[in-house]
Structures are given as structure tokens and as C-alpha cells.
C-alpha positions as CSV (number, residue, x, y, z in Angstrom):
1,M,-0.3,0.2,-0.3
2,P,1.5,3.6,-0.9
3,A,2.4,5.6,2.3
4,L,0.9,8.9,3.5
5,P,3.6,11.6,2.5
6,I,4.8,12.0,6.5
7,I,7.9,13.4,4.5
8,E,7.2,16.9,5.6
9,T,7.3,16.6,9.0
10,A,10.1,16.0,11.1
11,E,9.9,12.6,12.1
12,P,10.5,9.7,8.9
13,R,7.5,7.6,8.5
14,S,8.8,4.6,10.5
15,T,8.5,6.3,13.8
16,A,5.4,8.5,12.9
17,E,2.6,8.0,15.8
18,A,-0.7,6.8,15.2
19,I,-3.2,9.6,14.0
20,R,-6.1,10.5,16.6
21,L,-7.4,13.4,14.9
22,V,-7.5,14.6,11.5
23,I,-8.1,18.0,10.6
24,W,-9.6,18.8,6.9
25,D,-9.1,21.5,4.5
26,L,-12.1,21.5,2.4
27,D,-12.1,23.4,-1.0
28,E,-9.8,20.9,-3.4
29,T,-9.6,18.5,-0.2
30,F,-12.7,17.5,1.1
31,W,-14.6,18.3,-1.6
32,K,-13.7,19.1,-5.4
33,G,-14.1,22.7,-6.3
34,T,-14.0,26.3,-4.5
35,L,-16.6,27.3,-2.6
36,T,-16.5,31.1,-3.3
37,E,-15.9,30.6,-6.9
38,G,-18.7,28.8,-8.9
39,G,-19.4,26.2,-6.5
40,I,-18.4,22.5,-5.4
41,Q,-18.5,19.1,-5.9
42,Y,-19.7,17.2,-2.9
43,D,-17.1,14.2,-2.7
44,E,-19.0,11.0,-1.2
45,I,-15.7,9.6,-0.7
46,S,-14.5,11.8,1.8
47,H,-18.1,11.9,3.3
48,D,-17.6,8.3,4.1
49,I,-14.1,8.3,5.4
50,V,-14.9,10.8,8.2
51,I,-17.8,8.7,9.1
52,E,-15.3,5.4,9.1
53,L,-12.8,7.3,10.8
54,S,-15.2,8.0,13.9
55,H,-16.3,4.6,14.1
56,R,-12.6,3.9,14.6
57,G,-12.4,6.1,17.2
58,I,-10.4,8.6,15.3
59,I,-11.4,12.5,15.5
60,N,-12.5,15.0,12.8
61,S,-12.0,18.8,12.6
62,I,-11.7,21.4,10.1
63,C,-9.6,24.3,9.4
64,S,-10.6,26.1,6.1
65,R,-10.7,29.4,4.8
66,N,-14.3,30.1,4.1
67,D,-17.6,31.3,5.1
68,F,-18.6,29.6,8.2
69,D,-22.6,29.7,8.0
70,S,-22.7,28.6,4.2
71,V,-19.9,25.5,5.0
72,A,-22.0,24.8,8.5
73,K,-25.1,24.5,5.9
74,I,-23.8,22.5,3.2
75,L,-22.7,19.8,6.0
76,Q,-25.5,19.7,8.2
77,E,-27.8,19.0,5.1
78,R,-25.4,16.4,4.6
79,G,-25.8,14.9,7.9
80,I,-22.1,15.1,8.7
81,W,-21.7,18.0,10.5
82,D,-21.9,16.6,14.1
83,Y,-18.8,14.5,13.0
84,F,-16.4,17.3,13.3
85,V,-15.3,18.6,16.3
86,F,-13.8,22.2,17.1
87,P,-14.3,23.2,13.2
88,S,-12.2,26.4,12.2
89,V,-13.7,28.3,9.5
90,D,-12.9,31.9,8.6
91,W,-10.6,33.9,6.8
92,T,-7.5,34.2,8.7
93,P,-4.1,32.2,8.5
94,K,-4.6,28.6,9.0
95,G,-1.2,28.2,11.3
96,Q,-2.2,29.7,14.6
97,R,-6.2,28.0,13.8
98,I,-4.9,24.9,13.3
99,R,-2.7,25.4,16.9
100,R,-5.4,26.0,18.7
101,I,-7.5,23.0,17.4
102,V,-4.5,20.7,18.8
103,E,-4.6,22.7,21.9
104,A,-8.6,22.5,22.2
105,V,-8.6,18.7,21.7
106,Q,-5.5,18.7,24.1
107,L,-3.8,15.9,22.0
108,R,0.0,16.1,21.1
109,P,0.9,17.3,17.8
110,E,2.2,14.1,16.8
111,T,-1.0,12.3,16.6
112,V,-2.4,15.0,14.5
113,L,-2.9,14.9,10.6
114,F,-3.6,18.0,8.8
115,I,-4.6,17.4,5.0
116,D,-4.7,20.3,2.6
117,D,-4.4,20.5,-1.2
118,N,-1.9,23.9,-0.5
119,P,1.7,23.4,0.4
120,M,1.9,26.6,1.5
121,N,-0.7,25.9,4.4
122,R,1.0,22.8,5.0
123,A,4.2,24.4,5.9
124,E,2.9,27.1,7.6
125,A,0.8,24.5,10.0
126,L,4.4,22.9,10.8
127,Q,5.4,25.9,11.3
128,A,2.9,26.9,13.8
129,V,2.9,23.3,15.2
130,P,5.8,21.5,15.6
131,G,5.7,17.9,15.2
132,L,2.2,17.9,13.2
133,Q,1.7,15.3,10.8
134,V,0.5,16.6,7.4
135,A,-0.7,15.1,4.0
136,C,-2.0,16.8,0.8
137,E,-5.5,16.2,-1.1
138,N,-4.1,13.0,-3.3
139,R,-3.9,10.7,-0.2
140,V,-7.3,11.0,0.7
141,Q,-8.7,7.9,-0.8
142,E,-5.9,6.2,0.8
143,L,-6.3,7.3,4.6
144,L,-8.4,4.1,5.5
145,S,-5.6,1.7,4.6
146,D,-3.1,3.1,6.2
147,P,-1.9,1.5,9.3
148,L,-1.5,4.9,11.4
149,L,-5.1,5.4,10.8
150,A,-6.2,1.9,11.8
151,G,-7.6,3.1,15.3
152,K,-9.9,0.7,17.1
153,D,-13.3,-0.5,16.8
154,D,-15.7,2.0,18.2
155,F,-19.1,2.0,16.4
156,S,-20.8,3.8,18.9
157,V,-18.6,6.7,18.1
158,S,-18.1,6.9,22.0
159,R,-14.9,9.1,21.6
160,L,-16.5,11.5,19.6
161,K,-19.5,12.2,22.0
162,Q,-16.4,12.6,24.7
163,Y,-14.9,15.2,22.6
164,K,-18.4,16.7,21.7
165,V,-19.0,17.3,25.7
166,L,-15.3,18.8,25.9
167,E,-16.2,21.3,23.0
168,E,-19.5,22.3,24.6
169,R,-17.6,22.4,27.8
170,Q,-15.1,25.0,26.4
171,R,-17.3,26.8,24.6
172,I,-19.3,27.8,27.8
173,Q,-16.1,28.2,29.7
174,S,-14.6,30.7,27.2
175,T,-17.7,33.1,28.1
176,T,-17.2,32.7,31.8
177,E,-14.8,35.4,33.0
178,D,-13.9,33.7,36.4
179,P,-12.5,30.1,36.0
180,V,-12.9,28.8,39.5
181,E,-16.7,30.1,39.3
182,F,-17.2,28.0,36.2
183,L,-15.5,24.9,37.5
184,G,-18.0,25.1,41.0
185,A,-20.9,25.4,38.5
186,S,-20.0,22.4,36.0
187,Q,-20.9,19.8,38.9
188,I,-18.0,17.7,38.1
189,C,-18.3,13.9,39.3
190,V,-15.9,11.1,39.7
191,Q,-16.8,7.6,40.2
192,I,-13.7,5.5,40.9
193,V,-14.4,2.0,39.6
194,Y,-12.2,-1.0,41.2
195,D,-12.6,-3.7,38.8
196,V,-9.9,-2.7,36.6
197,E,-9.9,-6.1,35.0
198,E,-13.2,-5.4,33.6
199,H,-11.8,-2.5,31.5
200,L,-8.1,-3.7,31.0
201,D,-8.1,-2.6,27.6
202,R,-8.6,1.3,28.4
203,A,-6.5,0.8,31.3
204,I,-3.8,0.1,28.8
205,E,-4.7,2.6,26.4
206,L,-4.4,4.7,29.2
207,I,-1.2,3.7,30.5
208,N,0.5,3.7,26.8
209,R,-1.2,6.8,25.1
210,T,-1.2,9.2,27.5
211,N,1.7,11.7,27.8
212,Q,1.1,15.1,29.0
213,L,-1.0,13.7,32.3
214,N,0.9,10.7,33.0
215,F,3.1,10.9,35.7
216,T,5.2,7.9,35.8
217,K,5.4,7.0,32.3
218,L,5.8,3.1,32.7
219,R,4.9,1.7,29.7
220,L,3.5,-1.6,29.0
221,P,4.3,-4.1,25.7
222,E,3.1,-2.5,22.5
223,D,1.8,-6.2,21.7
224,I,-1.9,-6.2,23.0
225,G,-1.4,-9.7,24.3
226,G,1.6,-9.0,26.3
227,A,0.3,-5.7,27.8
228,R,-2.9,-7.5,29.2
229,H,-0.9,-10.2,30.6
230,Q,1.5,-7.8,32.0
231,L,-1.0,-5.5,34.0
232,C,-3.1,-9.1,35.2
233,E,0.2,-9.9,36.6
234,L,0.5,-6.7,38.5
235,L,-3.2,-6.2,39.6
236,S,-3.0,-9.7,41.0
237,G,-0.2,-8.9,43.7
238,H,-1.9,-9.1,47.2
239,N,-0.4,-5.3,48.1
240,I,-2.0,-3.7,44.9
241,Q,-4.4,-1.4,45.0
242,A,-5.8,0.4,41.7
243,G,-8.5,2.2,40.3
244,L,-9.9,4.0,37.1
245,A,-11.6,7.1,37.3
246,H,-14.8,7.8,35.4
247,V,-15.7,11.3,35.2
248,W,-18.8,13.5,34.0
249,D,-20.4,17.1,34.7
250,R,-23.3,18.6,33.8
251,F,-22.1,18.8,29.9
252,G,-21.9,15.1,29.2
253,D,-19.8,11.8,30.3
254,Y,-15.9,12.0,29.4
255,G,-15.6,8.0,30.3
256,F,-12.7,6.5,32.2
257,V,-10.4,8.9,31.9
258,G,-7.7,8.2,34.6
259,L,-5.8,5.2,36.1
260,Y,-4.1,4.9,39.4
261,I,-2.3,1.4,40.2
262,M,-0.8,1.7,44.1
263,R,1.8,-0.5,46.0
264,R,1.0,-0.5,49.8
265,E,3.4,-2.3,52.0
266,V,2.8,-2.6,56.0
267,G,5.0,-0.2,57.6
268,Q,6.1,1.8,54.2
269,P,4.4,4.7,52.7
270,P,2.3,3.6,49.6
271,Q,4.0,3.9,46.4
272,L,2.3,4.8,42.7
273,I,3.6,3.0,40.4
274,H,0.9,4.1,37.3
275,Y,-0.7,7.3,37.7
276,C,-2.3,8.6,34.0
277,F,-5.3,10.5,33.0
278,S,-6.3,11.5,29.5
279,C,-6.1,15.2,28.8
280,R,-9.9,15.5,28.1
281,T,-10.5,16.4,31.7
282,L,-7.4,18.8,31.8
283,G,-8.4,22.0,33.7
284,M,-10.7,20.2,35.8
285,H,-8.1,19.1,38.5
286,V,-9.1,15.6,39.0
287,E,-5.5,14.4,38.7
288,T,-4.8,16.5,41.8
289,W,-8.0,15.9,43.7
290,L,-7.4,12.2,43.4
291,Y,-4.2,12.3,44.6
292,R,-5.2,13.9,47.5
293,R,-8.2,11.3,48.2
294,L,-5.1,8.6,47.8
295,G,-3.6,10.0,50.5
296,R,-0.4,11.9,48.9
297,P,1.3,8.7,48.2
298,N,5.0,8.9,47.4
299,L,5.0,9.5,43.3
300,T,8.3,9.4,41.1
301,I,7.5,12.0,38.4
302,N,8.7,11.1,35.2
303,G,9.5,13.9,32.4
304,C,7.4,16.5,31.8
305,V,3.5,16.9,33.2
306,L,1.0,19.6,32.9
307,T,-0.2,19.7,36.2
308,D,1.6,19.8,39.8
309,V,0.3,17.3,41.8
310,I,2.4,17.7,44.6
311,G,2.9,21.3,45.0
312,D,-0.6,22.3,44.5
313,D,-1.9,23.6,47.8
314,R,-5.2,25.3,46.4
315,E,-8.7,24.1,47.6
316,I,-10.4,22.1,45.0
317,D,-13.9,21.9,46.1
318,W,-15.5,21.4,42.6
319,V,-15.0,18.1,42.1
320,H,-17.0,15.7,43.9
321,L,-17.0,11.7,44.8
322,D,-20.2,9.9,43.3
323,G,-21.7,7.8,45.3
324,S,-23.7,5.8,42.9
325,L,-22.1,2.4,43.4
326,I,-23.4,2.2,47.0
327,S,-26.8,0.7,47.0
328,D,-30.0,3.1,47.0
329,E,-31.0,1.1,50.3
330,R,-27.6,1.7,51.9
331,K,-27.2,5.3,51.1
332,G,-29.0,6.6,53.9
333,E,-27.1,4.4,56.3
334,V,-23.7,6.0,55.1
335,K,-24.7,9.4,54.5
336,G,-22.8,11.9,56.4
337,I,-20.3,9.3,58.3
338,P,-17.9,11.6,59.7
339,R,-14.9,9.3,59.9
340,I,-14.2,5.9,59.7
341,V,-11.4,4.1,62.3
342,L,-10.1,0.9,61.3
343,R,-7.8,-1.1,63.7
344,G,-6.1,-4.6,63.2
345,G,-3.8,-6.4,60.8
346,C,-2.7,-5.9,57.1
347,E,-6.0,-7.1,55.8
348,M,-7.4,-3.9,57.1
349,L,-5.2,-1.9,54.8
350,A,-6.8,-3.2,51.9
351,L,-10.4,-2.6,53.2
352,A,-9.3,1.0,54.0
353,H,-8.8,1.8,50.4
354,Y,-12.6,0.7,49.3
355,L,-14.1,2.4,52.6
356,Q,-13.2,6.0,51.1
357,L,-15.8,5.8,49.0
358,L,-17.8,6.2,51.8
359,T,-15.8,9.3,53.7
360,D,-12.6,11.6,52.9
361,K,-11.5,10.5,56.4
362,V,-10.5,6.6,57.2
363,I,-8.1,6.2,59.8
364,G,-6.3,3.4,59.7
365,E,-4.3,1.7,62.6
366,Y,-2.3,-1.3,61.7
367,V,0.5,-3.7,62.4
368,F,3.6,-2.7,61.6
369,V,7.5,-3.4,61.1
370,R,10.0,-1.1,62.8
371,D,13.6,-2.3,62.9
372,G,12.7,-5.2,61.5
373,I,10.5,-6.5,64.0
374,S,6.9,-6.8,63.7
375,I,4.9,-4.3,65.6
376,K,1.4,-5.9,66.8
377,I,-1.1,-3.9,67.7
378,D,-4.0,-6.2,66.5
379,H,-4.5,-8.2,70.0
380,S,-7.2,-7.0,71.9
381,I,-5.1,-5.9,74.9
382,F,-3.0,-3.4,73.2
383,L,-6.5,-1.2,72.6
384,R,-7.0,-1.7,76.1
385,Y,-3.2,-0.4,77.0
386,S,-4.0,2.6,74.4
387,L,-7.4,3.6,76.2
388,D,-5.9,3.1,79.8
389,R,-2.7,5.2,80.9
390,L,-0.4,2.5,81.9
391,S,2.2,2.6,84.8
392,E,5.7,3.4,83.9
393,S,7.1,0.2,84.9
394,S,4.5,-1.1,82.6
395,M,5.9,1.2,79.3
396,T,9.4,0.4,80.6
397,A,8.6,-3.2,79.6
398,L,6.8,-2.4,76.7
399,H,9.9,-0.3,75.8
400,S,12.0,-3.4,76.0
401,L,9.8,-5.5,73.6
402,G,10.3,-2.5,70.6
403,Y,7.2,-0.4,71.3
404,K,7.4,3.4,71.6
405,D,5.1,5.8,73.2
406,E,2.9,6.6,69.9
407,D,2.4,3.2,69.5
408,F,0.0,3.6,72.1
409,L,-2.3,6.5,70.3
410,T,-5.5,5.6,69.2
411,A,-8.4,7.8,67.3
412,V,-10.7,5.4,69.5
413,A,-9.8,7.9,72.3
414,E,-10.6,10.9,70.5
415,L,-14.3,12.2,70.8
416,G,-15.9,12.2,68.0
417,S,-19.4,12.1,66.0
418,D,-21.8,9.7,67.2
419,D,-22.1,8.6,63.6
420,D,-18.5,7.8,63.5
421,V,-17.5,3.7,62.5
422,F,-15.1,1.7,64.1
423,L,-14.1,-1.3,62.7
424,F,-11.7,-3.8,64.9
425,A,-10.1,-6.8,63.2
426,F,-8.7,-8.2,67.0
427,W,-7.1,-11.6,67.8
428,G,-7.1,-13.2,71.5
429,M,-8.1,-11.8,74.2
430,R,-11.9,-10.4,74.9
431,I,-12.0,-6.5,76.4
432,R,-14.4,-4.5,78.2
433,G,-14.9,-1.0,78.3
434,C,-13.9,0.5,75.2
435,I,-14.3,4.0,74.5
436,G,-15.7,4.6,77.8
437,T,-18.7,2.4,77.6
438,K,-19.1,-0.9,78.7
439,L,-19.1,-3.2,75.4
440,S,-20.5,-6.7,75.3
441,D,-17.2,-9.4,74.9
442,T,-15.8,-8.0,71.6
443,P,-14.9,-11.5,69.2
444,S,-12.0,-12.0,67.7
445,H,-13.3,-11.6,64.4
446,S,-13.8,-7.9,62.5
447,T,-16.2,-6.1,64.3
448,P,-18.0,-2.9,62.9
449,F,-20.2,-0.7,65.0
450,R,-21.1,2.6,65.2
451,R,-19.9,5.2,68.2
452,S,-23.8,5.6,69.2
453,A,-24.9,1.7,68.6
454,A,-22.1,1.0,71.4
455,A,-23.3,3.5,74.3
456,T,-25.5,1.0,76.1
């Protein structure tokens, strides 16, 4: 198959990246003839190509020197106007307009193809947008056979719909003077989906295709089979916690736009292995919000990213955690929980991750390792030691076993709301008198209760 003339880009054909956006010139490119000079002959081949590219998950846009209303009328009558996003139709030079389209769709120039019959327009575009891929009009009929435009099956055009949502959002945002006020009115919701294996290919796409908001840039094999195997193997680790961020707002649904995979070890700070987001939500600060919600885990940033999730100290109160994963009959039960306190072994560490769905304040007190010694606090007697002041001689004895004074501090002793929830995973002895009340014998297995329910 003949190849697109990517020779007009700085990169050789062999290293060119897959195309995610095609920007079309109209006169003598998308259709035959010039609209303002005697009319045009509409090209059904170009029409069908745009639709097929959309079904492959590849987005289309327009950069044309023409009258906007005339162009819109023709393409609306042909039923294809809505297949284009961020169309730019006016009489100004094309270079800066193409740059603005690329910025609006928030893609890297290397993944964008501009098609134009005029070599001067192509040269201007390359100067304004370094890294852009370009082609002349003679290659239009070969687009669908080019491997760089293979895309992936998206018959429902979900990606196009998501970019239409982005287009509408940016249109309204451009008319708002206060960006924070706009964000607050956008009703941004995030749902954390923990079953990453159910959406494995999307997770792989986020890891391998995102760049500007990919903080670790640890890639998987390009071979999809190898990528699936490697990612599944990682997710199967007992110390691995992962989630996909599904985002929507009042303008529409952006789909799964973020992924985190985090390693947690008892006694060690959590470490993000993968932390990556699509640029479709750039400016919403979802990545910063989620980083804080995860407890600011260790994050080794590789290369350049567009946001500073570690140093940004602004209050992000416009992003909201969605509770639709909670069943309707339980929403009233969990609504308004101020905090959840967990105390026990390492199994509680994993449980805490999922309880973050219910409240921003999950407090964990777990077994940990200090100087190679396992510091056990998951025995019922140690909670009693933490609640009752021990004698100096008792503390001296505990110090000799490797314990420190701070090991006997507990959030259970703190006064809080009657709606606080405590979850214990004890072993061994039974206790009475926790949190200032007389409790029934505490069994050795995990026992959740509310403070109000325990006050007998």
C-alpha cells in the first residue's frame, strides 16, 4: 500500500505515531472545487471516510478559509456536520488556527494529521505546530488503508461523543470570566471503579497513550496480548490497589479518563506505580483531587507533566465523589459518616482503600514493622493499653519489646461524632470498657459498630 507523504514532518515515517485527530481542509481537499468560486462538487468518498474514522475512534476537525455559515449549511444538509469537533472556518491564516484546534482537543501534535491541497498551508501549519503530521489531497482515498489510521473499534462513536462534550464545555467556559466559578458550576463528578480487569484495554490505553498527564510514564508492551498479561499480573498482587476514574459533569460523560495503580506495604508509605490521565479533563484538576484522596502517596514523576499534583495547595472543592456504587438502600445509612477508624492487621489496610468511597476521613491503625521487628497492635489488649494509662514500669517493659509511646495513641480515644464508625480485627483476648462504655465481649473477628450503637 502507498504511504502517506509524512516526509513533510520532522519525523521519518517509520517512527510516526498513530493518528488520533484528522484536520481537514475543504476546498479541493474534502470536496472538489472552491465554494466561493463557482461552487463545489461534494465528495461522497471523503464523507464516508470521516464516518469510518469516527467508527475507529479517530476524531475529525476542519480548518478552512471560507464563510462559516455557508460551510455549516452544506455539511448539516449532508448530515455530517456533527462528526466534526472544533471546526475553524474563517479567512485568517491557518497556522495559528490549527495550533488552537490541537490545544482544544488536548492531543500531542504528533498524533494529529492535517490534510490540505496547498503546500504553503501545510508549511505554515508545520511551522506553527512542530511535530504535526501533514498530507496532500491526493492521499485522501488511501486514508482508511493506512496503518497509522487503523484506530480501534468504536461503532457507537463514544470517543466522538466525549469530544463533543469537551467542545460544549470549552465553548461555555470561554464566555466565563472566573474559571473557578465555572468549575464550581460544572458539577464535576468522579466515580472510582476498582474492577480494573473488567476494563483492561482502556487501562492499557491510558498507560501507553497518555503523555501530558502521565506522571510515571511506565509503559506496557505494545503487543496487546503481552500488555494484558503484564497488567493482569501486576493487578493480582496482594499489595496492589488500583482504580479507574470515571468522570462526568453537567455537560456530559467523559468516560474513563484516569488510572492509578498503587503498591502498599505495611509499615511503608504507599507508592504509585501508574498514575495517568487523559487530557480530556485537563483543567478540571481531577488528578490533583484524586492524589489527595489517595492520601498523597509517594509519586516519582518521570518527564514533564502539565499539572503539579504534589505542590498545588489550592482548595479543590468543585470535584465530587459519586456514590452511585453504593446501593440505594444503604445510601441513607452511610450518608454523613464523619470518619471510619480501622484497627487490626494488614488485611485492614486493603479494606481501608475501598472505604474511602464512603468518607474522606478513613483512619487506619495497623500492624507495622520497625527495625525489622513486627509491631503488633491487633490484639485486643493493646487497644486497652491505648485507652487506659499504663504505669511507668509497664511502659518500660513494653519499650524493651520494641514499642514506643506513640504506638499507644489511638483515634478510638478521640471524641467524635455519634456517627463515627469503628472496625476492629482483633485476635486473642476479649475486652470490656472500650471508648468509655461497657461493651459486650468483643469477638476475635472483625467487628464494625457505630459509637452511638455501642453506648449501652
